[in-house]
N, C-alpha and C positions, 0 to 999 in steps of 0.2 A: 251384876246383870242377872235377870230372872230368866232361867232357861224356858219356863213355860210361856212367858210373854214373847220371848224371841222366837220360839217355835210357832206361836200363833201369828206373829208378824210374817214369818217366812211362808207359812201356809197361805196367809192372805195374799202375799205378793204373788206367789206362783199360781194360785187359783184365779185371782182377779186378772192376771195377765192371760192365762189360758181362756178365761171367759170372754175375752175380746173376740174369739173366733167361732166357737160353736153356735152361739145365737145368730151370728151373721150368716153362717152357712145354712142354718135351718130356715131363716127368713128368705135368703136368696134362692133356696131350692124351690120354694113355692112360686117365686117369680119365674124361674126357669120352666117349671111345669106349665105355667100360664102361657108363656111365650111360645113354647113348642106346641102346646095345644092349639093356640091361635094359628100357628103356621099350618098344622094339619087341617084345620077347619077352613082356612081362607086360601092357603097355598101362596100367600104373599111373601116374597123373598125377604122383605124387611124384618119379618118376625124371626126367620132363621138367622139373619145377620145379628139381630139383637141377642138371640139365645146363644150363639157362638161367642159373642163378646163377654156376656155375663158369666158364661161357663169358665172362661179363662180366669176371671177374678175369683170365682168360686173355688177353683182348683188350687190356686195359690193359698187362699185362706184356709182351705181344708188341710193342706200339707203342714202349715204352721201350727194349726190346732192340734194335729196328731202329735207333733214333736213336743209341744208344751204339755200335753196331757200325760205323757209318759213320766215326766219329772214329778208331776203332782202325785201320782200314785206311789212312787218310791218313798215319799215322805211318811206314808202310813206306817211302814215298817221301821224307818230310820228314826223319826222324831216322835212317833206316837205308837210305840210298841204295846203299851198297856191297853190303849184304845183298840188297836188292831186285834189283840187277843180277845178283848171283850166282845167286839162286833164281828169277828172273823167269819162266823157261820152265816150271818145275815149278809154281810157285804160280799162274801165269796160267791154266794149264789146270784146276787144281783149283778155284780160285775162280770161274772161268767156269762150270764144271760145277755148282758150288753155286748160282750165280745162276739158271742155266737149269733144272736139275732139281729144285731145292729151294725157293728163295725164291719164284719165281713160282707154283709149285704151292701153297705154303702161303698166301701172301698172297692169291692169287686165290680160293681156296675159303674163306678167312677171311671174306670179305664175305658169303657165303651162310651160314656158320656163325653170324655175329653178327646179320645183318639178315634172314635167310631163314626164321625160325621159322614165320611165318604166311603165307609166300609160296610155299613149296615143300612137297612131301609129306614125311612123317616119314622115309620110306625114303631119299629123296634128301638130306635134311638129315643123316642118319646117314652117307651116302656122303661128303658134304662134310666132316664131322667126321673121318672116316678119312683123307681126303686132306690135311687140315691136319696131322693127327698124322704121316702119312707124310712130308709136306714138312718138318716140324721135324726128324724123324729123318734124312732125306736131307741136310739142312743140316749136321747134326753129322757126317755121314759124310765130306763133302769137307773140312771144316775140320780134322777129326781126321786125315784122310789127309795133308793138307799138313803138319800139325805132326809127325806120325809120321815123315814123310820126313826132317825135320830131325834126328830122333832116330836113325833107322836108314835112311840113304839107300840107294836101289836104283833100277835101271832108268834110269840116266843115265851120261853121260860129262862130264868137265870139259875144256872147250876154251878156248884163248886167243883173245881178240878184240882188235883194235886199232881204236880210235876217236880221231881227232884226235891221232894219234901216241902215245896212251897204251894200254898193254896191260892188259887185265883178264881175269879168269877168269869163266866162266859155266857153270852146270850145265845140260845139255841132255838132254831125255828121249830115250832110245833104245828104251825098252819101257814104254809107258803103263801096262799092267796090272802090270808088275813094280814100277813106282812106286806104284801104288794099293795093291797087296798087298805092301808092303815088310814086313820081318820083324816090325815091332811094330804095324802098323796095326790088325789084327783084335783083338789083345789090348787095345789102348788103346781102340778103338771100343766094344767090349763093356763095358769098365770105365766109360767115360763114360756110356753108355746106362743102365747099372744105377744109377750115381750120380744121374742125372737122375730115374729112376723113384723112387728113395728120397726125393729132395727133393720131388718133386711130391706123393707120397703123404703125407709128413709135413706139408706145407703144408695139404693138405685136412684131415688129422686134427687139426691145430692149431686151425683155425677151427671145425670140427665139435665138438671137445671144449669149446671156449669157449661155443658155443651150448648144449651139454648142461649145462654148469655154471651157466649163466644161465637154464636152463629155457626156452629160446626155440627155436622151429623144431625141436622134438625129433625128430619122425619124419624130417624131412629130414636132420638131423645124424646120426642113427643109420645111415641108409642110406649116406650119404656116408662116414662113418667106417668102416663095415664093408668097403666096397669098397676104400677106400684102405689099410686094415689088411692086407687080403689081398695087395695089390700090394707094400706095404712089407715084409711078411714074406718073400715069395718073393724079392724083390729083395735083401734083406739077406743071406739065405742064399746067393743066387747070387753076391753080391759077394765072399763069402769064397773061393769057388772061383776066381772071376775074378782076385782080388787075388793068390792064390797063383801062378797061371799067369803073371800079369803080372810078378811078382817074379822068377820063373825066366827070363823073357824078358829082363828088364833085366840080370840077372846074366850072361847069355850075350852080349848085344850092347853093353851099357854097363856094364862091370864096375866102373869107378870110381864111377859113380852108386850102384850097390848097396853098395859099400864105404862111401860117405858116408852112405847111408841107415842103415847099421848101426854107424856109428862104428868101423869096422874099420881102425884105424891100422896094426896089424901083427898077425901070427899068432904064436902060441907055437911053440916048436920042434917039438912033437909034438901030435897030436890035431886035431880039427876046429875050425871057427870058431864063436865064441859068438853066441848070439842075445840081444840086450838087450831086455828088456821096457820099461825106462825108464832114464834116465841123463842126464848132462850132459857132452857131449863137450868135451875140452880140447885145442886144438891145441898149446898150450905143453907140456903133459905127455904128449901123444900117447896119450891114453887116455880112456875114458868114466868120469867120476867119479860116485860115488854110484849106480851102476847095478845092476840085478838082471839077471844073465845066465844063460841056460841053456847049459851047456857043450856045444859041438858042435851046438847047435840050428840055427844058420844053415846049416851043412853038411847037416844032415838035410833042411831045407826045400828047399835048392837042388839037392842032388845025391842025396838019399835015402841018404846015407851019413854017419854021425855023425863019421867020422874024416878025411874028405877036406876039406882047408882051402879056403876061398873066397879068391880073390886079394885082398890087402890094399892099402891106399893106398900103403904103403911100396914095394910091387912095381909098382903101376900108375902112380903119379904121374910118373915119368920119361917115360912114353909118352903117357898120356892127359891129364896135368895133374890138379890137385886141385880138386874142387868145394868150395864153402863147406860145411863139415861140419856145423856146429851147426844152421843153418837146415834143411839137408837131413834131418838126423837127427830133429829135433823135429817138423817138418811131417809126415814120413812116419809117425812113431810115434803122434802124436796122431790122424792120419787112421785108422790101424789100430785104435787104441783106440776111436774113435767107431764104427767098423764093428762091433766086438764089442758095443758098447753097443746099437746098433740091433738086432742079432740077439737079444740077451737081452730087450730091451724088447718087441719085436714078438712073440716067441714067448710071453712071459708074458701079454701082452695077448690074444693069440689063444686061449690056454688059458682065460682069464677070459671071453672072448666065447663060447666053446663051452659054458661052464658057466652062462652067462646072468647073470653078476655084473659084467661089465666096466663098464657104464654106471652102476653104483652106487658104484664105487671112485673117489670124487672126487679123492683124492690122485693117482691114476694119470692121470686126465683132465688135471689141472694139469701133470703131467709132459709129456703130449702137447701141451698148449698151448705149452710152451716148447721142445719137442724140435725144432721147425723150425729153431731157431738152430744147434744142432750139426749138423743136416743140411746147412745152408748152409756151415758151417765146414769140414766134411769135403770138400765139393766144391771149395772154394777151396784147401784145403791139398793136395789131390791135384794141382792145377795148380802150386802153388808147389814141391812136391817134384819134379815132373817137370822143370820149367824150371830151377830152381836146380841140381838134381842133374846137369844136362848141361854146366854151366859147366866150363871156360872156353870151351866151344864153342857157337856159335849154330847151326851145322850140324855134326853129329858126323862125325868122320873114320872112315875104315876102316883096318885094320891090314894093312900090306904089309911083309913081311920085318922085323917088329918095329918098324916106323915108322908113325906116324899120318899119313895122307896124305888129300888131297882134302876136307878139312874147312875150316871158316871159323870163326876165333875171334871172340868177341863184340866184343872191343876193336878188331878190324880191320873190323867191319861197319858202323860208324856213318857218317853223312854227313860229308863232308870240309869243308863250309862252314858247318855249324851250330855256334854257339858255346854255351858253358855258360849265360851269362845268358839267351839266347833260350829254351833248354830250361827253365830254372828259372821264367821268367815264364809260360811256357805251362802248367807244372805247377800253378802257383798259380791261373791262370785256369780250368783244367780242374777243379781241386778245388772251386772256388766253384760252377761250373756244375753239376757232378755232385752236390754237396751239395743244391743247390736242386732238381734233378731227382729226387733220392732222396726228399726231403721231399714233393714233389708226388706221387710214386708212392705213398708211404705214406698220404698224406691221401686220395687217391682210393680206394685199397683200403679204408681204414678207413671211409670214407663208405659204400661199398657193403656192407661187412661189417655195419656198424651198422644199415643199412637192412634187410639180410637178404634171403633168397629170398622171392619173391612167388608164391603159388600160381597155377597156370595158370588164366586166365579171370577172376581177381579184378579186374584192372585194367579190363577191358572192361565187366564187370557193374557195377562201382562207377560208372564214367563214365555208363553208361546210366541208373542210378538217379538220379544227379544231374541228368541231362537231363530225365527224367520229372518230377522234383520241381520243376525250374525252370519247365517248361511248365504244370504244375498250379497253381503259385502265381503265375503271371504275371498281373498286373492287366490288366483289360480296357482298351480304348482310351478308354472314356468315364470312367474313374475318375481321380481327381486324386491 
């Protein structure tokens, strides 16, 4: 058993499970801000009812996300000690900023968001909702900055340190803002945000569509669906532009990753590089089998020139190494295909909404009930493509005189004392715990969804009626 491979599998397991929750809370927080803002503007109780309901689901998801995030960070020191030593100065500042500027902001105002409905004014509650949303977005900023630095390092120097007679290298920040605004951070951050907005919107539309199909809470479901559809439509269109800019950035700073994304093993003698719509990369045959390609399409997207070839793996591998092509290619292409699906689906639904027939199209509502699954898949595959595509590097190098320097290879980043059986046993334990946690999360969500939203004021009036009835029917002290 390879300890490096097992450590990578464990980290992928824990971070992909954790990543089920933060994008959802980021996307849902935008919906909460919209609903509470509409309530303040219109004073229609249905908007407050909707905000209260979605807040319950937000709070449950936030709690599970916090629990799973703690486990993820422990692995840096346990399985990846060499990596932690190499990036400690960079990651320490970024993660400290995440805790100070994001986590405490989000978790502090979350108490007001969840428990402050009848204790603070509507205006202040809306402010708390905005702060929770801002905190969740800030959290993604610092995590994405740290990860982007691994992809395109900047604002640092590599220095040798000697501890107990052993020499090791460490990346030390020389320019904090250059580290924060490294060449890929803004592109990746916008891409992450939009993906989260899409997921949050499709989550809301999925549950709302189910209510409409079951003819339950229909006014609530229509209002929630309409607001989420607007967010999903805008975000899906924005993701197309963001994805294009992100691809050009990858081609510039991580050319081997882009070649792996497109299965570009080698270029033809003349003409530009093809763009594959689908296919099956084969390392053995150094080609994409059964694929449909647009001649020169990749060159057109990257360079705005049909005839300028994009560097291929044959040219890049001696310097940058070769990422796993099949996983990179398929995860990237499925993610792009799902992005196109979201655009077509939301534009079609928006057209039906404007013509007033959307909520009568039961087949389309069923599509939206299930569409939250591909929204989740797209977010997960984006992470897979980004992380697998930068292999064999855990910290990407820079090119100096044709040589890759100052990077850190994944196989060199693992802890020196951890054994394969130890990692394997922890993978099994984590899998069991996460499976139980996932079932618990689904059961709690299902309970709240089945119960449905409760109109504002219903609970208090019902309780008051029961109290009056009990007093009226209470027997006198003299009766037997």
